[in-house]
C-alpha positions in Angstrom: 0.0 0.0 0.0 1.5 3.4 -1.1 1.6 6.2 1.6 4.0 8.9 2.8 7.2 7.9 4.7 8.2 10.3 7.5 11.6 10.2 9.4 11.3 12.4 12.4 14.2 13.9 14.1 13.1 16.4 16.7 12.6 19.8 14.7 13.3 18.2 11.4 11.3 15.8 9.2 12.5 14.1 6.1 9.5 13.7 3.8 9.8 11.5 0.8 6.7 11.0 -1.4 5.9 7.4 -2.5 6.0 4.3 -0.4 7.3 3.4 3.0 11.0 3.3 2.2 12.1 6.3 0.1 9.4 5.7 -2.5 10.0 2.0 -2.8 7.5 -0.7 -1.9 7.9 -2.3 1.3 8.2 -5.7 -0.5 11.1 -4.3 -2.6 12.9 -2.8 0.4 12.6 -5.8 2.6 12.4 -8.7 -0.1 14.5 -7.3 -3.0 11.7 -7.4 -5.6 12.3 -5.8 -9.1 13.0 -2.0 -9.0 11.8 0.2 -11.8 14.1 3.2 -12.5 12.7 6.6 -13.0 11.7 7.2 -16.6 14.6 9.7 -17.2 17.1 7.1 -16.4 15.5 4.3 -18.3 15.3 6.5 -21.3 18.9 7.7 -21.0 19.9 3.9 -20.9 17.7 2.8 -23.7 19.0 5.7 -25.9 22.6 5.2 -25.3 22.6 1.2 -25.4 22.6 1.0 -29.2 25.6 3.2 -29.2 27.2 1.1 -26.6 26.6 -2.1 -28.5 28.2 -0.6 -31.6 31.4 0.2 -29.8 31.4 -3.2 -28.1 31.1 -5.0 -31.5 34.3 -3.4 -32.7 36.3 -4.4 -29.6 38.9 -7.2 -29.4 39.0 -9.2 -26.2 42.1 -7.4 -25.1 40.3 -4.0 -25.5 37.4 -5.4 -23.5 39.6 -6.8 -20.7 41.4 -3.5 -20.5 38.2 -1.6 -19.7 37.5 -4.0 -16.7 40.8 -2.7 -15.1 41.3 0.2 -12.7 44.9 0.8 -11.7 46.2 3.1 -8.9 48.3 6.0 -10.2 51.2 4.7 -8.0 50.9 1.2 -9.3 51.5 1.9 -12.9 54.8 0.9 -14.5 54.4 3.5 -17.0 51.8 6.1 -18.1 51.9 4.6 -21.6 50.5 1.5 -20.1 47.0 3.0 -20.2 47.3 2.9 -24.0 49.1 -0.4 -24.1 46.6 -2.3 -22.0 43.5 -0.3 -23.0 42.8 0.7 -19.3 39.4 1.7 -18.6 40.2 3.7 -15.3 42.9 5.0 -13.2 42.4 6.1 -9.5 44.3 7.8 -6.8 44.0 6.1 -3.5 44.5 7.8 -0.2 48.3 8.2 -0.5 48.6 8.3 -4.2 49.1 12.0 -5.2 51.2 14.1 -7.6 54.3 15.4 -5.9 52.8 18.8 -5.9 49.4 18.5 -4.4 48.0 21.7 -6.2 44.8 21.6 -8.2 46.5 22.6 -11.3 49.0 19.8 -10.9 46.3 17.2 -10.4 44.4 18.5 -13.6 47.6 18.2 -15.6 48.4 14.7 -14.3 44.8 13.4 -15.0 44.8 15.0 -18.5 48.1 13.1 -19.2 46.4 9.7 -18.4 43.4 10.8 -20.6 45.8 11.7 -23.5 47.0 8.2 -23.3 43.5 6.7 -23.5 42.5 8.7 -26.4 45.5 7.5 -28.4 44.0 3.8 -28.4 42.4 2.5 -31.6 38.8 3.2 -30.5 39.7 6.2 -28.4 37.6 5.1 -25.4 37.9 7.8 -22.7 39.4 7.1 -19.2 37.4 7.4 -16.1 39.4 8.7 -13.2 38.4 8.0 -9.6 39.2 9.3 -6.3 38.2 9.0 -2.6 36.3 12.2 -2.3 34.5 11.1 0.8 34.1 14.5 2.7 34.8 17.1 0.0 37.6 16.7 -2.5 39.7 15.8 0.6 43.0 14.7 -1.0 43.7 18.0 -2.7 45.5 20.9 -0.9 43.3 23.9 -0.6 40.0 22.1 -1.4 37.0 22.5 1.0 36.9 19.6 3.6 33.3 19.0 4.7 32.3 17.2 7.9 32.5 13.4 7.7 29.2 11.6 7.2 28.5 11.1 10.8 28.3 14.9 11.1 26.1 15.2 8.0 23.9 12.5 9.5 23.4 14.7 12.4 22.0 17.5 10.2 19.1 15.3 9.1 18.9 17.7 6.2 18.8 16.0 2.8 18.6 19.2 0.9 21.9 20.5 2.5 23.2 17.0 1.8 22.7 17.5 -1.8 24.1 21.0 -2.0 27.3 19.9 0.0 27.9 17.1 -2.7 27.4 19.6 -5.5 30.3 21.5 -4.0 32.3 18.2 -3.9 31.4 17.5 -7.5 32.4 20.9 -8.8 35.8 20.8 -7.0 36.4 17.0 -8.2 35.6 18.1 -11.7 37.9 21.0 -11.4 40.8 18.6 -11.1 39.7 16.7 -14.4 38.3 13.8 -12.2 34.7 12.6 -12.8 34.3 9.7 -10.4 34.1 10.1 -6.7 34.1 6.9 -4.4 31.1 8.2 -2.5 28.8 8.3 -0.7 29.4 5.5 1.9 25.9 4.3 2.7 26.8 1.8 5.4 24.3 1.5 8.4 27.1 1.5 11.0 25.9 -0.9 14.0 28.9 -1.0 16.3 31.0 2.1 16.9 34.1 0.0 17.5 34.3 0.0 13.7 36.8 2.4 12.5 34.8 3.5 9.7 31.8 4.6 11.8 32.4 8.2 10.8 31.9 7.2 7.2 28.2 6.3 8.1 25.4 8.8 8.2 24.1 6.8 11.2 22.6 3.5 12.6 19.1 4.2 11.2 18.3 2.5 7.8 15.9 5.3 6.7 18.2 8.2 7.5 21.1 6.5 5.6 18.8 6.0 2.7 17.4 9.4 2.6 20.9 11.2 2.8 22.7 8.7 0.5 20.2 9.3 -2.3 20.5 13.1 -2.0 24.3 12.7 -2.0 24.0 10.7 -5.2 21.9 13.5 -6.8 24.3 16.0 -5.7 27.3 14.5 -7.1 25.7 13.3 -10.4 23.0 15.9 -11.0 19.5 14.9 -12.0 21.2 12.7 -14.6 24.6 11.6 -15.5 24.5 13.6 -18.7 23.8 16.8 -16.6 27.0 18.5 -17.8 30.8 19.0 -16.9 30.1 19.1 -13.2 28.4 15.8 -13.2 30.6 13.3 -11.2 29.9 9.7 -11.2 28.8 8.5 -7.7 29.8 5.3 -6.2 27.7 3.9 -3.4 29.5 1.8 -1.0 30.3 -0.7 0.4 27.9 -3.4 -0.7 26.7 -4.9 1.6 26.7 -5.1 5.4 30.2 -3.6 5.9 28.6 -1.6 9.0 27.3 -4.7 10.6 30.3 -6.9 11.1 30.8 -8.8 14.4 32.3 -6.5 17.1 32.8 -3.8 14.5 35.8 -5.4 13.0 36.8 -3.7 9.7 36.8 -6.2 6.7 35.1 -8.7 9.1 32.2 -11.0 9.0 28.6 -10.0 9.1 26.7 -12.8 10.7 22.9 -12.6 10.2 20.1 -14.1 8.0 19.2 -12.8 4.8 16.0 -11.2 6.0 17.9 -9.2 8.5 20.5 -8.2 5.8 17.8 -6.9 3.5 15.8 -5.1 6.2 18.9 -3.3 7.7 21.4 -2.7 4.8 19.7 -3.2 1.4 17.2 -0.2 1.4 19.9 2.5 1.1 21.3 0.7 -2.0 17.5 0.6 -3.5 17.4 4.4 -2.8 20.7 5.0 -4.3 19.7 3.1 -7.4 16.4 4.9 -7.7 18.3 8.1 -7.6 20.4 6.9 -10.6 23.7 6.0 -9.1 26.0 4.8 -11.8 28.6 2.6 -9.8 28.7 0.7 -6.6 31.6 -0.6 -4.8 31.7 -4.0 -3.2 32.6 -4.6 0.5 35.8 -6.2 1.7 33.6 -7.9 4.3 32.0 -11.4 4.4 28.4 -12.4 4.9 28.2 -15.6 6.9 31.8 -16.5 6.0 31.6 -15.8 2.2 33.6 -12.9 0.9 31.3 -10.3 -0.7 33.5 -10.0 -3.7 32.6 -13.6 -4.5 29.0 -13.7 -3.7 27.1 -14.1 -6.9 23.7 -14.3 -5.2 23.9 -10.8 -3.7 25.9 -9.1 -6.5 24.3 -10.5 -9.5 20.8 -12.0 -8.4 19.9 -9.4 -5.9 21.7 -6.0 -6.9 21.7 -6.5 -10.7 18.7 -8.6 -10.9 16.1 -7.9 -8.4 17.0 -4.2 -7.9 17.7 -3.7 -11.5 21.1 -1.9 -11.2 22.2 -0.8 -14.6 25.6 0.7 -13.7 28.8 -1.1 -13.0 30.2 -2.8 -9.9 33.7 -2.0 -9.0 36.0 -3.9 -6.4 37.7 -2.3 -3.3 41.4 -1.9 -3.1 43.0 -5.3 -4.1 39.9 -6.9 -2.4 39.6 -9.9 -4.6 43.1 -11.0 -3.5 41.4 -11.9 -0.2 39.0 -14.5 -1.7 41.5 -17.4 -1.7 45.3 -18.0 -1.9 45.0 -18.6 -5.6 44.9 -15.3 -7.5 43.6 -16.7 -10.8 40.7 -18.5 -8.9 40.0 -15.0 -7.2 39.7 -13.5 -10.7 37.4 -16.2 -11.8 35.2 -16.0 -8.7 34.8 -12.2 -8.6 34.1 -11.8 -12.4 31.7 -14.7 -12.5 30.3 -13.4 -9.2 29.3 -10.0 -10.9 32.2 -7.6 -10.5 32.7 -5.6 -13.6 35.9 -3.5 -12.8 38.7 -4.6 -10.6 40.8 -2.1 -8.5 44.5 -2.9 -8.6 47.0 -1.1 -6.4 50.7 -1.5 -5.9 51.7 -4.7 -4.0 54.2 -4.3 -1.3 56.0 -1.5 -2.8 55.9 -3.1 -6.4 54.1 -2.1 -9.3 50.7 -3.4 -9.7 49.9 -6.8 -11.0 47.5 -5.6 -13.8 49.3 -7.4 -16.5 48.9 -10.6 -14.4 45.1 -9.9 -14.0 44.5 -9.3 -17.8 46.5 -12.4 -18.7 44.6 -14.6 -16.1 41.1 -13.4 -17.2 42.1 -13.7 -20.9 43.1 -17.4 -20.2 39.9 -17.9 -18.2 37.8 -16.8 -21.0 39.7 -18.9 -23.6 39.2 -22.0 -21.2 35.5 -21.2 -21.0 35.7 -20.7 -17.3 34.5 -17.0 -17.6 31.8 -16.9 -20.2 32.3 -14.2 -23.0 28.8 -13.1 -22.2 30.0 -12.1 -18.6 32.8 -10.0 -20.3 30.3 -8.3 -22.6 28.0 -7.5 -19.8 30.7 -5.9 -17.6 32.2 -3.9 -20.5 28.7 -2.8 -21.5 27.9 -1.6 -18.2 31.3 0.4 -18.1 30.7 2.0 -21.5 27.2 2.7 -20.9 28.3 5.0 -17.8 31.1 6.7 -20.1 28.6 7.4 -23.0 25.9 8.7 -20.7 28.4 11.1 -19.0 29.3 12.6 -22.4 33.0 11.6 -22.0 33.4 10.6 -25.6 32.4 14.1 -26.7 34.1 16.0 -24.0 36.7 14.2 -21.9 38.3 17.4 -20.7 37.6 19.7 -17.7 36.6 23.3 -18.1 39.5 25.3 -16.6 37.2 27.6 -14.9 36.2 25.0 -12.5 39.7 24.6 -11.5 39.7 28.2 -10.0 36.6 27.6 -8.0 38.4 24.9 -5.7 38.3 26.3 -2.1 36.1 29.2 -3.2 34.5 31.4 -0.5 31.1 30.3 -1.9 32.1 26.6 -1.3 33.3 27.3 2.1 30.1 28.9 3.1 28.2 25.8 2.2 30.6 23.7 4.4 30.2 26.2 7.2 26.5 25.8 7.1 27.0 22.0 7.2 29.2 22.3 10.5 26.5 24.6 11.9 23.8 22.0 11.3 26.0 19.1 12.4 26.7 20.1 15.9 24.7 18.4 18.6 24.5 20.0 22.0 24.3 17.3 24.6 24.4 19.4 27.7 23.9 23.0 28.4 23.4 23.7 32.3 22.5 27.1 33.3 22.4 28.4 29.9 26.2 28.4 29.6 25.7 28.6 25.8 25.8 30.8 23.8 28.8 32.5 25.1 28.8 36.2 25.0 31.2 37.8 22.5 32.1 40.5 25.2 33.7 38.2 27.9 36.7 39.9 29.4 39.0 36.9 29.3 38.3 33.6 27.4 40.7 30.8 27.6 40.8 28.1 25.0 42.5 24.8 26.0 43.5 21.6 24.3 45.8 20.9 21.2 42.7 20.1 19.0 41.6 23.6 19.3 44.3 24.8 17.0 45.0 21.7 14.9 43.3 21.5 11.4 44.3 17.8 11.0 42.5 16.8 14.2 39.6 18.8 13.2 39.3 17.1 9.7 40.0 13.5 10.9 41.1 10.6 8.5 40.8 10.6 4.7 42.3 14.2 4.6 45.1 14.8 2.2 46.6 11.4 3.2 44.6 8.2 3.8 45.0 7.9 7.7 45.0 11.8 8.1 47.6 13.5 10.3 47.7 16.3 12.8 48.8 19.9 12.1 48.3 22.2 9.3 47.4 19.5 6.8 45.8 21.8 4.2 45.6 25.4 3.3 42.6 27.6 3.5 41.1 26.1 6.4 40.2 27.8 9.7 40.9 26.1 13.1 38.4 26.7 16.0 40.9 28.9 17.8 41.3 31.2 14.9 37.5 31.2 14.3 37.0 32.2 17.9 39.5 35.1 17.8 37.8 36.3 14.6 34.2 36.2 16.3 34.8 37.8 19.7 34.8 41.5 20.3 38.0 43.4 20.2 37.9 44.0 23.9 38.0 40.1 24.8 41.4 38.7 25.7 41.6 35.1 24.1 44.3 33.0 25.8 45.4 29.8 24.3 46.7 26.8 26.4 47.5 23.6 24.5 48.5 21.6 27.6 46.0 22.9 30.2 48.3 25.2 32.0 47.7 28.8 33.0 43.8 28.5 33.0 43.3 30.8 36.0 41.4 34.1 35.7 39.1 33.1 32.9 35.4 34.1 32.6 34.9 30.7 30.7 37.2 28.1 29.5 36.4 26.3 25.9 38.1 22.9 26.2 38.7 21.1 22.8 39.1 17.4 22.9 39.0 14.3 20.7 40.4 11.4 18.8 43.5 11.5 16.8 42.9 10.9 13.0 42.5 7.5 11.7 40.8 5.6 8.9 39.9 2.2 7.8 41.8 -0.9 9.5 43.6 1.4 11.9 40.5 2.8 13.3 39.0 -0.2 15.1 38.9 0.0 18.9 37.8 -2.3 21.6 36.3 0.5 23.6 35.4 4.2 22.8 36.6 5.8 26.1 38.0 9.4 26.0 41.6 9.5 26.6 43.2 10.0 30.0 44.8 13.3 28.9 41.5 14.6 27.5 39.6 13.8 30.8 42.5 15.4 32.8 42.3 18.4 30.7 38.5 19.0 31.3 39.0 18.3 35.0 41.9 20.8 35.3 39.6 23.4 33.7 36.8 22.5 36.0 39.0 23.0 39.1 39.5 26.8 38.2 35.8 27.4 39.0 35.2 28.9 35.7 32.4 27.5 33.5 33.7 24.9 31.1 32.4 24.3 27.6 33.8 21.0 26.1 33.9 20.5 22.3 34.5 17.0 21.2 35.9 16.1 17.9 35.3 12.3 17.2 34.4 10.0 14.5 31.7 8.3 16.7 30.1 8.9 20.2 32.6 8.4 23.0 32.1 7.1 26.4 32.4 10.4 28.4 33.1 9.3 32.0 33.5 12.3 34.2 34.0 14.7 31.6 30.1 15.1 31.1 29.7 16.0 34.8 32.7 18.5 34.8 31.4 20.3 31.7 28.8 23.0 32.0 28.0 22.5 28.3 29.1 19.9 26.0 29.0 19.8 22.2 29.5 16.7 20.0 31.3 18.4 16.9 32.2 15.2 15.2 34.9 15.8 12.6 33.8 19.1 11.1 36.4 19.6 8.5 38.2 22.8 7.5 35.5 25.3 8.5 35.9 25.9 12.2 33.9 29.0 11.8 30.8 26.9 11.9 31.7 25.8 15.4 32.3 29.4 16.6 29.0 30.4 15.1 27.1 27.9 17.5 29.3 28.7 20.4 28.6 32.4 20.3 25.0 32.3 19.0 25.3 33.5 15.4 23.6 30.2 14.7 21.4 28.1 17.0 22.3 24.5 17.2 19.9 22.2 15.4 21.9 18.8 15.1 20.3 15.7 16.5 22.1 12.5 17.1 22.2 10.1 14.1 23.0 7.1 16.6 22.7 6.3 20.3 25.2 7.8 22.6 26.5 5.1 25.0 26.8 5.3 28.7 29.6 2.6 28.9 31.6 0.1 26.6 28.7 -2.3 27.1 26.4 -0.2 24.8 28.5 0.0 21.6 26.1 -1.9 19.4 23.3 0.4 18.1 21.1 -2.7 17.4 21.4 -4.3 20.7 22.3 -1.8 23.4 22.4 -2.9 27.1 19.7 -0.7 28.7 19.0 2.8 27.8 21.7 4.7 26.1 22.9 8.0 27.7 21.3 10.0 24.9 19.1 8.4 22.3 19.0 8.8 18.6 17.4 12.1 17.8 18.6 13.9 20.9 20.0 17.4 20.8 19.5 20.7 22.6 18.9 24.1 21.2 19.0 27.6 22.5 
């Protein structure tokens, strides 16, 4: 039965016309029945498929296999190998950058790879990909948005779309037309080091925001123009539900649970027109997802009607078994269309081996020619739809917009709406701009790397001035208060006396996948001591927490008169200052429950009531 679906989050309501799950029938969202694409997408595919088939009919087997390969920039033996092997895609992983990390340098490098592709016999353009997971975060000077968990706290699909439009414009400005985003994992256990890449623990919220992220990146159609960037919903499927939050771990549940918790966001992304989906490293009941033909081919491509292409994660097929050739066979027959191949142990990538193995498997009949044709057809379909054959180059005017004030203003609004006020005793907030003496404490207050978190310039992120153009919270505070206010800074918590108020900024050190997993989420001893030292002065203490997940606060909550969960806000610390001093009222609501202790780290099966429930958040 069709009716409107409402997602409530205190002041905000996400309203999606149609059926109970984002315009999809309940039977589809929960049972995986056939999805009918919107007419515009169906017409686009039908219009282009005749052209795609004409190109496919001219291709040799070697040319087809090359299209199925994506090589990391740092794994290529030589740029000319793009032409030699007819490579369909190149990517830059988290640490794979040009020596000079400037936008113009990126554009030059990407154009050189594209030039190689256009020198092949059929001149099939290259599709370059990058992990633009919170803005164009690899590029020095680009705007870095809050990570997904912060955007989840906004509960604002319209702002989500606007934010990803900024990302698309900055990505396109470097000649890149494929972003490995959004992550639509429904993270259940916050010990998982990728929790901040998830919008939240609620399936409906993730689906609503993920669909708008796709529309923001791609536009209403992939053929929308030069700033249409191919989105990549990831990581299919269940990556946020692995046992004990272990990255690349095992999701143990029945299929009904898998479909109910984790499948609806993919159905919503497909309905929004997503052109690519990345497969998860994780396993489901012991079977690696990269070899799961049932979920990749029967469910995703069959029942959900996904018309784009599936790409592997970073060397992920290597984990299927100890035999690489068998990994190639299992992944391609399972439904993978493009394989991501990075460098291995400091050596150039094994893309030549992959191509040779796959060619042999086709000649032996172990991988059907029809499977190769299906994969290449899907890849070409996206390239044609994006208009890459007609215009593979970037408008240089877009490059000049990277890091622009207009883009930073959108990011600033994202920060404002993402902040969740957990405590505000005695109306400690908003602070007056006319305080006589304000002390700001903690190393995180003046550290852009801590403010941005992982996946910022480098894969794991780092501390310090990691990028240009951003504003730390300390700098933003000094720009906000009146000229008569003395602002003192104490990184180590010394010399706190004599303050009218103390803002203490604490949080997690930067991390990303694999290295971000934890056995507990307690605040560090040093952070706790810093807040308690501030409390001992007798001045009001306002604690700002930078973290990729809710943390067990311990005595910090009691010691703070006010406490703000700021997540990982990115480069625009001005958005945090806006809320601290009342230039914007806080509207953020928790996108996942906040635990009292380390026994409540699973969102699905918490032990007793959480400290703060989903949807909690104070305002002024």
